Structure formats: structure tokens, C-alpha cells
N, C-alpha and C positions, 0 to 999 in steps of 0.2 A: 512465595511472593513476600516482599518486604512491606512494612507499614506504609511506605510511600507509593505502593502500587507498581513497583519495578520488579522485573524478573531478570536474573542473570542467566544469559544463554550459555550454551556449551562452549562458545567462543570467548566467554568472559565479559561480554558486552552487556551493560544494563539497558533494558528496553521496557517500554510500557507493557502492562500485563496483557493487553489485547492482542499483541502479535505472537505470543506464545513461542512455539518452536518451529513454526512453518517458515520455510525459506522465502516464500513470496512476501509474506507479511514482514519478515525481518528486513528484507531488501527495501520494501516500500517505506518502512519505519525509518531506516537508516538514511535513505537517500532522498525521500520525497515529502513525507508527512510533516506538516507544519512549516514548509518552506514556500516562500513567495515564488510564483510563476510569472515571468514577464515575457516569455517567448510565446508568440501567437500560436504556433503549431502545438506546443506542449499544453497551452491553455485549452485549445480546441480538443485535444486528446482527453484531458481531464473532464471537460464538459460532456463529451460523448460517453466516457466511461461512467460518469455519475448518472447520466440518463438511462443507460442500459442496466445500471445496478438496481434500479427500482424493482423490488420484490426478490432480488437475489442477494446472496452474501457478497461482501466486497472481495472475499477470497476467490470466489468463482470468477469475478471480473478480472482480478489480477492474473489468474491462471490463463484466461483467454485473451489477455492484452495483446499478444503478438498477432492474433487473428484480427483484432480490431485495427491494429496498425496496418495490416495488409489490406483491409477493406476500405479504410479511410485514408 
């Protein structure tokens, strides 16, 4: 890890330290984290995921995301 808290992945992309080498975290980091959500469906999805995350790791929720999409 660099002094800035960034890790360089096997694909050469710099990412925050918290996503490590897990593909679910990397995809979330690259495509969603820190981005504004304006679509009602995506906003509802994030709200549901955050609610179910209570007491679980975010990685567990990301791995179950397709199941939540099917249910809601």
C-alpha cells in the first residue's frame, strides 16, 4: 500500500485500500462507490442493500446482490 492508501491491483489500476483484490469490491469501487445516484430504481436498491447490510460485511451483501435484485 502506498502512503496515499492506494493499492495497485493486478490489472494495474490504483484503488482504495479497502477493496483489496476481491472482484466484487473492485467492481463496486470502480463503477459505483462515490458516484451520485439519480435513478429511483438504483436508489431503492442501494437503500435495500444498506438496510440488509446491518451486522454483515458489505462484501457479503455485494455477493448476494443478484438475489436481492430477484427478490425486489
